[in-house]
C-alpha positions in Angstrom: 0.0 0.0 0.0 1.2 3.5 -0.6 0.0 7.1 -0.6 1.6 9.8 -2.8 0.9 13.5 -2.3 1.4 16.1 -5.0 0.6 19.6 -3.8 -0.7 22.0 -6.5 0.8 25.5 -6.5 -2.0 27.3 -8.3 -4.9 25.5 -6.6 -5.9 24.8 -2.9 -5.8 21.0 -3.6 -3.4 18.1 -3.4 -3.5 15.2 -5.9 -3.4 12.1 -3.7 -2.7 8.7 -5.3 -3.7 5.7 -3.2 -2.2 2.4 -4.3 -2.7 -1.2 -3.2 -0.3 -3.8 -4.6 -1.4 -7.3 -5.7 0.3 -8.6 -2.6 -2.0 -6.3 -0.5 -5.2 -7.5 -2.1 -4.4 -11.1 -3.2 -6.9 -11.9 -6.0 -9.4 -9.2 -5.2 -11.8 -8.3 -8.0 -12.6 -4.8 -6.6 -11.4 -2.3 -4.1 -13.2 0.8 -3.0 -11.8 3.7 -1.0 -14.3 4.8 1.6 -14.0 7.9 3.7 -15.0 11.4 4.8 -14.3 12.7 1.3 -17.1 10.6 -0.2 -19.6 10.5 2.7 -18.4 6.9 3.6 -20.0 5.5 0.5 -18.9 1.9 -0.1 -19.5 2.2 -3.9 -18.9 5.8 -4.9 -15.0 5.7 -5.2 -13.8 2.4 -6.8 -10.1 2.0 -7.4 -8.9 1.0 -10.9 -7.5 -2.5 -11.2 -4.2 -2.4 -13.1 -2.7 -5.0 -15.4 -0.3 -6.2 -12.7 -3.2 -6.9 -10.3 -2.7 -3.8 -8.1 -5.3 -1.1 -7.6 -4.8 2.7 -7.9 -6.9 5.9 -7.6 -5.9 9.5 -7.8 -8.1 12.1 -6.1 -8.0 15.9 -5.7 -8.4 16.7 -2.0 -8.5 20.1 -0.4 -5.3 21.2 1.4 -5.2 22.0 5.1 -7.6 19.2 5.9 -7.6 15.7 7.4 -9.5 12.9 5.9 -10.4 9.6 7.6 -10.6 6.6 5.2 -10.3 2.8 4.8 -10.1 0.4 1.9 -13.0 -2.1 1.3 -11.8 -5.1 -0.6 -14.3 -7.3 -2.4 -17.1 -5.6 -0.4 -16.1 -7.7 2.6 -12.7 -6.9 4.0 -11.8 -3.6 5.6 -8.1 -2.5 5.5 -6.1 0.5 6.7 -3.1 2.0 4.9 0.2 1.5 6.8 1.5 4.7 5.2 -1.4 6.8 6.6 -0.2 9.9 8.5 -2.0 8.7 11.6 -4.8 6.4 12.9 -7.9 7.4 14.9 -10.7 5.2 16.4 -13.6 4.7 14.0 -16.2 4.3 16.6 -17.2 0.9 15.1 -16.2 -2.4 16.7 -13.0 -1.1 18.1 -11.3 -0.5 14.8 -9.3 2.4 13.6 -9.5 4.6 10.5 -6.5 5.6 8.5 -6.0 9.4 8.4 -4.3 11.5 5.7 -3.2 15.0 6.6 -2.9 17.5 3.8 
């Protein structure tokens, strides 16, 4: 898993690329990123499956904000990103959310 941030000079946004390797997702058929930026929708933000079996998604997110998020693999398995800036309790079943700070 990885997170890459590219701050834009002319806009108040940061291009953030979220990536999950094939090793991270095994033989998953779909991965969605779910978080505060999409109202915690489990279907609204699917990641693109690449030829090598990994998944990737680039989003424009507002700078000077923090976003809680998690990955949902095959509509069943929740995963956090080990490269998140921090982790905070989700409020559900003792799990944490990944947090990205921009």
